[in-house]
BABAGU-662654 format. One line per 4 residues: their letters; for each residue z, x negated, y negated of C-alpha. Coordinates in steps of 0.25 Angstrom, whole numbers, plus 2048, in hexadecimal, padded with zeros to 3 digits. Layout:
N
A> Z/X/Y; ...
REM end
This chain:
699
SDPA> A02/B4C/C62; A07/B52/C56; A0E/B5E/C5C; A13/B69/C55
PAYV> A22/B6B/C53; A21/B78/C5B; A1B/B70/C66; A26/B65/C66
EAVV> A30/B70/C65; A2B/B77/C72; A2B/B6A/C7A; A39/B67/C75
RAFE> A3E/B75/C79; A37/B73/C87; A3E/B67/C89; A4C/B6B/C85
TGTY> A4B/B79/C8C; A43/B76/C98; A3A/B83/C94; A2D/B85/C8E
NNVT> A25/B92/C8A; A2F/B9A/C92; A2D/B92/C9F; A39/B8B/CA4
YGNR> A38/B7D/CAA; A44/B76/CAC; A4D/B7E/CA3; A54/B72/C9E
YGDL> A55/B67/C93; A4A/B5C/C95; A40/B63/C9E; A33/B5C/C9E
AATV> A2C/B68/CA6; A2E/B71/C9A; A2C/B66/C90; A1E/B62/C97
AAIL> A1B/B71/C97; A1E/B72/C88; A15/B66/C85; A09/B6B/C8D
LHPD> A09/B7A/C8B; A0E/B7C/C7D; A02/B81/C74; A01/B75/C6C
ARTE> 9FF/B6C/C78; 9F0/B6F/C77; 9EA/B6C/C6B; 9DC/B73/C67
GGSI> 9D9/B67/C5E; 9D9/B5D/C6A; 9DE/B4F/C6B; 9DB/B41/C6E
REPM> 9DB/B3E/C7C; 9E5/B33/C81; 9DD/B26/C86; 9E3/B26/C95
LKLI> 9E2/B35/C97; 9D3/B33/C94; 9D1/B27/C9E; 9D9/B30/CA9
HLLR> 9D0/B3C/CA6; 9C4/B34/CA7; 9C8/B2E/CB5; 9CC/B3B/CBB
SMEY> 9C1/B44/CB5; 9B7/B3A/CBA; 9BF/B38/CC7; 9C2/B29/CC6
TDVD> 9C6/B21/CD4; 9C9/B14/CD6; 9C1/B0C/CE0; 9CC/B0A/CE9
RSLV> 9D2/B18/CE7; 9DE/B13/CE2; 9E7/B18/CD5; 9E0/B15/CC8
VFDN> 9E8/B0A/CBF; 9E6/B09/CB1; 9E9/AFC/CAA; 9F3/AFE/C9D
LQDV> 9E9/B04/C93; 9F2/B05/C86; 9EB/AF9/C80; 9DD/AFE/C85
IGQF> 9DD/B0C/C81; 9EA/B0F/C7B; 9F1/B16/C85; 9F7/B14/C92
PFTI> A03/B1C/C9A; A11/B17/C96; A0B/B0E/C8B; A07/B17/C80
PSTS> A08/B10/C72; A16/B0D/C6F; A1C/B15/C65; A27/B0B/C63
PDHA> A24/B00/C58; A2D/AF7/C5F; A22/AF6/C6A; A1C/AE8/C68
DWKE> A0E/AEC/C69; A10/AFA/C61; A02/AFD/C5B; A00/B0C/C5C
KTTT> A08/B12/C51; A10/B1E/C54; A0A/B26/C48; 9FF/B30/C4B
ASDF> 9F0/B2C/C49; 9ED/B2B/C3A; 9DF/B30/C3D; 9E5/B3F/C40
EPPL> 9EB/B3F/C32; 9E3/B44/C26; 9E1/B38/C1C; 9E8/B39/C0F
RMPT> 9DE/B3C/C03; 9DE/B33/BF8; 9E8/B37/BED; 9E2/B3D/BE2
STPP> 9EC/B39/BD8; 9F6/B2E/BD6; A03/B2E/BDF; A10/B35/BD7
AKGQ> A17/B2C/BCE; A24/B25/BD3; A2F/B2F/BD5; A25/B3B/BD7
SGRA> A21/B38/BE5; A1F/B47/BE9; A27/B4C/BF5; A1F/B58/BF6
PDNR> A17/B58/C03; A0B/B51/C03; 9FF/B5B/C04; 9F5/B50/C06
FERA> 9F9/B4E/C15; 9F5/B58/C1E; 9FC/B5A/C2C; 9F7/B4F/C34
TFGP> 9F0/B50/C42; 9F4/B45/C4C; 9EE/B40/C58; 9F6/B35/C5E
TFEV> 9ED/B33/C69; 9E3/B2E/C5E; 9EC/B21/C5D; 9E5/B1B/C69
LTPP> 9D7/B1D/C63; 9D4/B10/C5D; 9C8/B07/C60; 9D0/AFD/C69
YLMG> 9D6/B08/C72; 9C8/B10/C71; 9C0/B04/C75; 9CB/B02/C81
YLNG> 9C9/B11/C84; 9B9/B10/C84; 9B9/B03/C8C; 9C2/B08/C96
VSNL> 9BB/B15/C98; 9AD/B0C/C9A; 9B5/B03/CA3; 9BB/B0E/CAB
LKYG> 9AD/B14/CAE; 9A6/B07/CB2; 9B2/B00/CBA; 9BC/B0A/CBC
VSDR> 9CC/B08/CB8; 9CC/AF9/CB8; 9CE/AEE/CAE; 9C6/AE3/CB5
CSRT> 9B7/AE8/CB5; 9B5/AE6/CA7; 9B6/ADD/C9A; 9BC/AE9/C93
KGLG> 9CA/AEE/C97; 9CA/AF8/CA2; 9D4/B03/CA5; 9DB/B00/CB3
IYST> 9E0/AF6/CBC; 9D5/AEE/CC3; 9D3/AEE/CD3; 9CE/AE3/CDB
FTIK> 9C9/AE1/CE9; 9C9/AD3/CF2; 9BE/ACF/CFA; 9C0/AC3/D02
GFVS> 9CB/ABE/CF9; 9C4/AC1/CEC; 9CB/ACB/CE3; 9C1/AD3/CDA
YVCP> 9C2/ADE/CD0; 9BD/AEC/CD4; 9B3/AF1/CCA; 9B2/AFB/CC9
TGHF> 9C0/B00/CCD; 9BC/B0F/CCF; 9B2/B1A/CCB; 9B1/B28/CC7
QYVT> 9AE/B31/CD3; 9A9/B3B/CC8; 99D/B32/CC5; 99B/B2E/CD4
NNMQ> 99A/B3D/CD8; 991/B41/CCD; 987/B36/CCC; 97C/B3F/CD3
FQIR> 97D/B48/CC8; 974/B47/CBA; 97D/B44/CAF; 97A/B50/CA6
HLIR> 97F/B59/CB0; 98C/B51/CB0; 990/B51/CA1; 995/B5E/CA1
ELDI> 99E/B5B/CAC; 9A2/B4E/CA5; 9A5/B57/C99; 9AF/B5F/CA1
LLTG> 9B6/B54/CA9; 9B7/B4B/C9D; 9B8/B53/C90; 9BB/B62/C95
GRLS> 9AE/B66/C91; 9AE/B62/C83; 9A3/B58/C82; 99A/B5C/C76
KATA> 98B/B5E/C78; 989/B4F/C70; 993/B49/C79; 98D/B4F/C86
ETVQ> 97F/B49/C81; 984/B3B/C7E; 98B/B3B/C8C; 97E/B3F/C93
KAAE> 976/B35/C8C; 97F/B2A/C8F; 97F/B2E/C9D; 970/B2F/C9E
SAHA> 96E/B21/C98; 979/B1A/CA2; 975/B13/CAE; 973/B1B/CBB
GKQL> 97F/B1D/CC1; 987/B1C/CB4; 984/B28/CAD; 991/B30/CB0
LAAM> 999/B24/CAC; 991/B23/C9E; 994/B32/C9C; 9A1/B30/C9E
RVIA> 9A3/B24/C95; 99D/B2C/C8A; 9A6/B38/C8C; 9B2/B2E/C8B
MSAE> 9AD/B2A/C7D; 9AC/B38/C78; 9B5/B41/C70; 9B5/B4C/C7A
FNTF> 9BC/B42/C85; 9C5/B3B/C7B; 9CB/B48/C74; 9D0/B55/C78
GPPL> 9CC/B62/C71; 9BF/B68/C6C; 9B7/B5C/C67; 9AF/B65/C5D
FQEG> 9A2/B5D/C5D; 99C/B5D/C50; 98D/B5A/C4D; 98A/B4E/C44
RRPG> 98C/B3E/C46; 999/B36/C42; 993/B2B/C39; 996/B1D/C3E
KSRL> 99F/B13/C35; 99A/B05/C33; 9A4/AFA/C35; 99D/AF0/C2C
GGPR> 99D/AF1/C1D; 994/AEB/C14; 994/ADC/C0D; 9A2/AD8/C09
KEPY> 9A3/AD7/BFA; 9B2/AD5/BF8; 9BB/ACA/BFD; 9C2/ACD/C09
KAFV> 9D1/AD1/C0A; 9DA/AD6/C15; 9E7/ADC/C17; 9EF/ADC/C25
MLNL> 9FB/AE5/C26; A04/AE0/C30; A0E/AEC/C36; A1B/AE8/C3C
VGGA> A1C/AF4/C44; A29/AFA/C47; A31/AF7/C3A; A33/AE7/C39
DTWN> A41/AE2/C35; A3C/ADA/C29; A49/AD7/C23; A4A/ACB/C2D
MLVP> A3C/AC6/C29; A40/AC3/C1A; A4F/AC1/C18; A57/ABD/C0B
TDCY> A5F/AB0/C0C; A68/AA8/C04; A6D/AB4/BFB; A77/AC0/BFC
LYNQ> A6C/AC9/C03; A6C/AC0/C11; A7A/AC3/C12; A79/AD2/C10
YKRL> A6C/AD1/C19; A74/ACA/C24; A7F/AD3/C23; A77/ADF/C24
RGDL> A6E/ADA/C2F; A78/AD5/C38; A72/AD0/C45; A65/AD1/C40
AMLP> A66/AC8/C34; A5E/ABC/C33; A65/AAE/C32; A61/AA4/C27
SELV> A5B/A9C/C34; A53/AA6/C37; A4C/AA7/C29; A43/A9E/C23
KVRV> A47/A9E/C13; A3D/AA1/C08; A3F/AA2/BF9; A3D/AAF/BF2
HRQP> A3C/AB3/BE4; A41/AC0/BDD; A49/AC4/BE9; A57/AC7/BEA
CNYF> A58/ABA/BF2; A51/AAD/BEF; A50/AAA/BFD; A4B/AB2/C0A
GIHT> A48/AAE/C18; A3C/AB1/C20; A3E/AB4/C2F; A3C/AA6/C37
ALPF> A33/AAD/C40; A29/AAF/C36; A26/AA0/C32; A16/AA2/C2F
LKSL> A1A/AAD/C25; A24/AA5/C1F; A19/A99/C1E; A0F/AA3/C17
WNDR> A1B/AA7/C0D; A1C/A98/C0A; A0D/A97/C07; A0F/AA3/BFE
QAAF> A06/AAC/C07; A10/AB6/C0C; A1A/ABF/C05; A25/AC9/C09
FTNV> A27/AD7/C04; A35/ADB/C04; A3C/AE9/C03; A2F/AF1/C07
GSLV> A2D/AFE/C0F; A28/B0C/C0F; A2B/B14/C03; A25/B20/BFC
EPTT> A2D/B1D/BEF; A38/B14/BEA; A44/B18/BF2; A53/B16/BF1
KLSY> A5F/B19/BFA; A62/B24/BF1; A56/B2A/BF1; A54/B28/C01
KSGD> A61/B2F/C03; A5F/B3B/BFB; A52/B3E/BFF; A4C/B3C/BF1
AELC> A42/B31/BF5; A35/B33/BFC; A37/B2B/C09; A2C/B27/C14
YNLF> A2A/B32/C1F; A34/B2F/C2B; A3A/B22/C26; A3E/B18/C30
AHAD> A35/B1D/C3B; A2B/B14/C41; A1F/B1C/C42; A20/B23/C34
QQVG> A24/B16/C2D; A19/B10/C34; A0F/B1A/C2E; A15/B19/C1F
AQTL> A15/B0A/C1F; A06/B0B/C22; A01/B16/C1A; A0C/B14/C0E
KCQV> A0D/B24/C0E; A1A/B23/C15; A1F/B30/C10; A14/B37/C18
PGTA> A15/B38/C27; A08/B35/C2E; 9FC/B2C/C2A; 9F3/B36/C22
SKGV> 9F3/B2C/C16; 9ED/B21/C1F; 9F2/B12/C1F; 9F4/B0A/C12
GGRI> 9EB/AFF/C17; 9E0/B09/C1A; 9E3/B10/C0C; 9E1/B02/C05
ADTL> 9D4/B00/C0D; 9CF/B0E/C08; 9D1/B0A/BF9; 9CB/AFC/BFB
AGGS> 9BE/B03/C01; 9BD/B0E/BF8; 9C1/B06/BEB; 9B7/B00/BE1
RSYQ> 9B5/AF4/BE9; 9B1/AFB/BF5; 9B8/AF0/BFF; 9B3/AF1/C0D
TKSF> 9C1/AF3/C14; 9C4/AF4/C22; 9D1/AF8/C28; 9D7/AF4/C36
SISG> 9E3/AF7/C40; 9E5/AEC/C4A; 9F1/AF4/C50; 9EE/B02/C53
RSIW> 9EC/B0F/C4B; 9F4/B0B/C3F; 9F2/B13/C33; 9F4/B07/C28
PMGT> 9E6/B02/C28; 9E0/B11/C29; 9DA/B17/C1C; 9D5/B24/C17
DTRR> 9C6/B1F/C17; 9CA/B11/C1E; 9C8/B11/C2D; 9D3/B09/C35
DILN> 9CC/B00/C40; 9D5/AFD/C4C; 9D4/AF1/C53; 9E0/AEB/C5D
EDGI> 9E5/ADE/C5E; 9DB/ADA/C69; 9CF/ADC/C5F; 9C5/AE6/C62
KKFT> 9BD/AEA/C6E; 9B0/AF1/C70; 9AB/AFD/C79; 9A4/AF4/C83
DYEV> 99A/AFF/C87; 996/B01/C78; 987/AFD/C7A; 987/B06/C87
DMPS> 98C/B12/C81; 987/B10/C72; 97F/B1D/C72; 98A/B25/C77
IDNI> 994/B1E/C6E; 98C/B21/C62; 98A/B30/C65; 999/B32/C69
SAQR> 99E/B2A/C5D; 996/B32/C54; 99B/B3F/C58; 9A2/B49/C4F
HGNQ> 9AD/B52/C53; 9B6/B5D/C4B; 9C2/B5B/C55; 9CB/B52/C4E
YASA> 9CE/B4A/C5A; 9C0/B49/C5F; 9BC/B45/C51; 9C7/B3A/C51
WDDE> 9C2/B35/C5E; 9B4/B34/C58; 9B8/B2C/C4D; 9C1/B22/C55
FQNS> 9B6/B21/C5F; 9AB/B1E/C55; 9B4/B14/C4E; 9B9/B0D/C59
IELT> 9AB/B0B/C5E; 9A5/B06/C51; 9B1/AFD/C4E; 9B2/AF6/C5B
QALA> 9A2/AF4/C5B; 9A2/AEF/C4D; 9AE/AE7/C4D; 9B0/AE1/C5A
PVLD> 9A4/AD7/C58; 9A9/AD3/C4B; 9B7/AD0/C51; 9B1/AC9/C5D
AATL> 9AA/AC0/C53; 9B6/ABD/C4A; 9BD/AB0/C4E; 9CB/AAC/C4A
KTAF> 9CF/A9E/C46; 9DE/AA0/C4A; 9E5/AA2/C57; 9ED/AAF/C57
PLNT> 9F9/AB0/C60; 9F5/ABC/C68; A04/ABF/C6E; A06/ACA/C63
QLSR> A00/AD7/C5F; A00/AD2/C51; 9F9/AC5/C53; 9EE/ACC/C5B
ELAQ> 9EC/AD6/C50; 9EC/ACC/C46; 9E2/AC4/C4D; 9D9/AD1/C4C
VAKL> 9DB/AD2/C3E; 9D7/AC3/C3D; 9CA/AC6/C43; 9C7/AD2/C3B
IAAR> 9C9/AC9/C2F; 9C0/ABE/C34; 9B5/AC9/C36; 9B7/ACE/C28
EKRS> 9A9/ACA/C24; 9A2/AD1/C30; 9AA/ADD/C2C; 9A7/ADE/C1F
AERD> 9B4/ADF/C1B; 9BB/ADD/C0D; 9C9/AE3/C0F; 9D0/AE4/C1C
FFYV> 9DC/AEB/C20; 9E3/AE7/C2E; 9EF/AED/C34; 9F7/AE6/C3F
SLGG> A04/AE8/C45; A10/AE2/C4E; A19/AEB/C55; A27/AE9/C59
WDMH> A2F/AE9/C4C; A38/AF3/C4F; A45/AEB/C52; A51/AF3/C55
TNLK> A56/AE9/C5F; A55/AD9/C5F; A50/AD9/C52; A51/ACA/C4E
ERLA> A4B/AC4/C5B; A3F/ACE/C5B; A3D/ACC/C4C; A3B/ABE/C4D
VAFY> A32/ABF/C59; A29/ACA/C50; A29/AC2/C44; A24/AB6/C4C
HVDK> A19/ABE/C52; A15/AC3/C45; A15/AB5/C3E; A0D/AAF/C49
ALQS> A02/ABA/C48; A03/AB8/C39; A01/AAA/C3A; 9F4/AAA/C42
FVAE> 9EF/AB5/C39; 9F1/AAE/C2C; 9EB/AA1/C33; 9DF/AA9/C36
MKAQ> 9DE/AAE/C29; 9DE/AA2/C22; 9D4/A9C/C2C; 9CB/AA7/C28
NVWD> 9CD/AA4/C1A; 9D1/AB2/C15; 9E1/AB1/C15; 9E0/AB3/C05
QVVL> 9D9/AC0/C09; 9E3/AC6/C13; 9F0/ACC/C11; 9FA/AD0/C1C
ASMS> A07/AD8/C1B; A11/ADD/C23; A17/AEB/C24; A20/AF3/C2D
EFGR> A25/B01/C2D; A32/AFF/C29; A3D/AF4/C27; A4B/AF4/C2F
TLDS> A59/AF7/C2D; A60/AE9/C28; A6C/AED/C31; A6C/AEA/C40
NGGG> A6C/AF4/C4B; A72/AEA/C54; A67/AE0/C57; A5B/AE7/C50
SDHG> A58/AEF/C43; A54/AFE/C41; A49/B05/C38; A4A/B02/C2A
WAGQ> A41/B04/C1D; A3F/AF8/C13; A3B/AEB/C19; A32/ADE/C16
TFIM> A24/ADA/C19; A1A/ACF/C17; A0D/ACC/C11; A04/ABF/C12
GGDI> 9F5/ABA/C0D; 9EF/AAF/C08; 9EE/AB7/BFA; 9FD/ABB/BFB
KGGR> A07/AB6/BEF; A11/AB2/BFB; A1E/AAC/BFC; A25/AB8/BF6
VFNT> A2D/AC5/BF9; A28/AD0/BF2; A30/ADD/BEE; A3F/ADB/BEC
FPAT> A48/AD8/BF9; A54/AE2/BFA; A60/ADD/BF1; A6A/AE1/BFB
FQAN> A6C/AE2/C0A; A7A/AE9/C08; A7D/AF4/C11; A79/B01/C0C
NDHD> A73/AFC/BFF; A6A/B05/BF6; A5F/B02/BFF; A65/B04/C0C
VGRG> A64/B11/C12; A6B/B0E/C1F; A6D/B02/C28; A66/AF8/C1E
RLIP> A5A/B00/C1E; A54/AFD/C11; A4D/B06/C07; A40/AFD/C03
DYPW> A3E/AFB/BF3; A2F/AF9/BF5; A24/B01/BFC; A19/AFC/C06
ESML> A10/AFC/BFA; A17/AF1/BF3; A0F/AE8/BFC; A04/AEF/BFF
KPIA> 9FF/AF3/BF1; 9FC/AE4/BED; 9F5/AE2/BFB; 9ED/AEF/BF8
EWLG> 9EA/AE9/BEA; 9E6/ADC/BF0; 9DC/AE2/BF9; 9D6/AE9/BED
LEAG> 9DD/AF6/BEC; 9DA/AFE/BDF; 9E4/B03/BD6; 9DE/B11/BD7
DLAY> 9E0/B11/BE5; 9EF/B0E/BE6; 9F3/B1C/BE7; 9EB/B1E/BF4
VFPN> 9EF/B11/BFA; 9FE/B13/BF6; A01/B21/BF6; A10/B1F/BF1
IGNF> A0D/B15/BE7; A10/B1D/BDC; A1E/B1F/BE0; A21/B10/BDD
DATT> A23/B08/BD1; A16/AFF/BD0; A1D/AF2/BCA; A2A/AF3/BD3
HFIP> A25/AF7/BE1; A18/AF0/BE2; A15/AE2/BE2; A09/ADE/BD9
RADL> 9FC/ADA/BE0; 9FD/ACC/BD7; A0A/ACA/BDC; A06/ACA/BEA
FKS> 9F8/AC4/BEB; 9F2/AB8/BE5; 9E5/ABF/BE2
REM end
């Protein structure tokens, strides 16, 4: 991960020449032998610091070193483990936002970038944005494998290892998900599952020896001789307390939890214990509020979500969009005020959103996107404007929209949702804040001090052997290591155990009053959000932040058909969620807003649209002053107008802060914390670029 330029260049040259380090392999362009040699033999291929181990390789290591054999000595066949441990051959997390169930982002793990310290002064005034390098950011350390260290994947790994040791590579011998394809046998016409499906020959061959004599050998076979004295003692205690014949299996299970097994590099064990983290706050003092951010991943074409009608703009829109243009029959007309046109049309695939508009519980924000400062076509073309890093690229614009520090690559400044939570927890009212991602390791809900708790759309699963292994887990999770990767494992292991043990019973007890369609990722994720909100009192939550997402919006082809289907699924998911919030009597205390990393080009590429800049979004909630379009819609769609930087790719007039600032204030953000939450806010005019809270909310 994060290879140095010299390393990359060496691999490229080997590929081009067929030669590496004065050794000729194929001596031709595209030679893979030379390429592999460069990858493996370059000095940078081995890092002294170490790394996080890949989940599949850990399982294969365990099977090989402990001499696993199926009962019928057949080949070991794994089930698809992508959704269990986060990795499987040929099904790694997609790097394309066009993938329908794309969750894991292409950005590196935020936890491996140093947090941005709170500013000690207010941001520069408008026009003084400061283009000198930002020295507050150190060079980040990246660990992409860290992306799979989430509570859902870690519980899948721990339960998978536990099942493997008990039942072999099977998925029919336990209530929790196993690792492989099951085996059957037939007796007198009756088919039964083979349980266990295999055994570890190493265990069979060494059962006569005392466990204390085998721990050193297990250390060599499983961790390369890196077990610390403390871990070895924990392993020995677990083995000695296990039932007869199960001692070696217990030792293997504890080693599989350790930082030494799950990372490479010297662990650098340190004395002292890591403190546990309480998941439950004190009694609630403040009324509850929640903010749900819905990310339409891939760059949604929102120019077809809300369309001007019955005026000159529609003719320009239709001319520029061509085959992508919405017809009047495909739109539901609404009356608007203080916009270039008096009537707009909402996409017919969004009838529920339209009904919320009618009830003044939903609104649109238009002409919005990622901006560092007000930008014109002239300042963009001349290079005078400070721009977001790597404009129009999915990964970097995803990060920019979620951090609102888009001019700086990476996620060191943490997410805007997490930063709002930081200030609410640390402010004068000391709100009890919780922040969740129901869609992988997104940066949006993660703050400098606020932990991002990760669930998936199926809820939360506990480690089934927690009670049996509790003494070992307590010792392993409390360890401290000097190696950054081992320390990262310590943190994620401890957090995952504590989160799942505390939250699983709370969510299991939470019941919903509304049926959610479970055929889409978004609907399943919103169902989990609804459960967490239903459990707000048991969680002692006063302010909640939730991140959900839906992929598949990078519509370079078949846009109109695909967009209608995507909007339909969004609308149905929102309908169930709002119904549940009303049933829980908290709709007035919940806000949901949408975002996407960028808008799309207005012109057609021949069936689809391409990466753009400005776009539109929606917001809903019981306390919203809805039925309005906030910000000013573009005054012209003429080709090459003063906002068009090419092919109808429009420069936004308003930053994301125009919507997020009043939401943050509604949640309780204090004026003194604005600069920390919104680092670029000083670059904009407060009266021009931001919507006042009183204009957006009733209270």
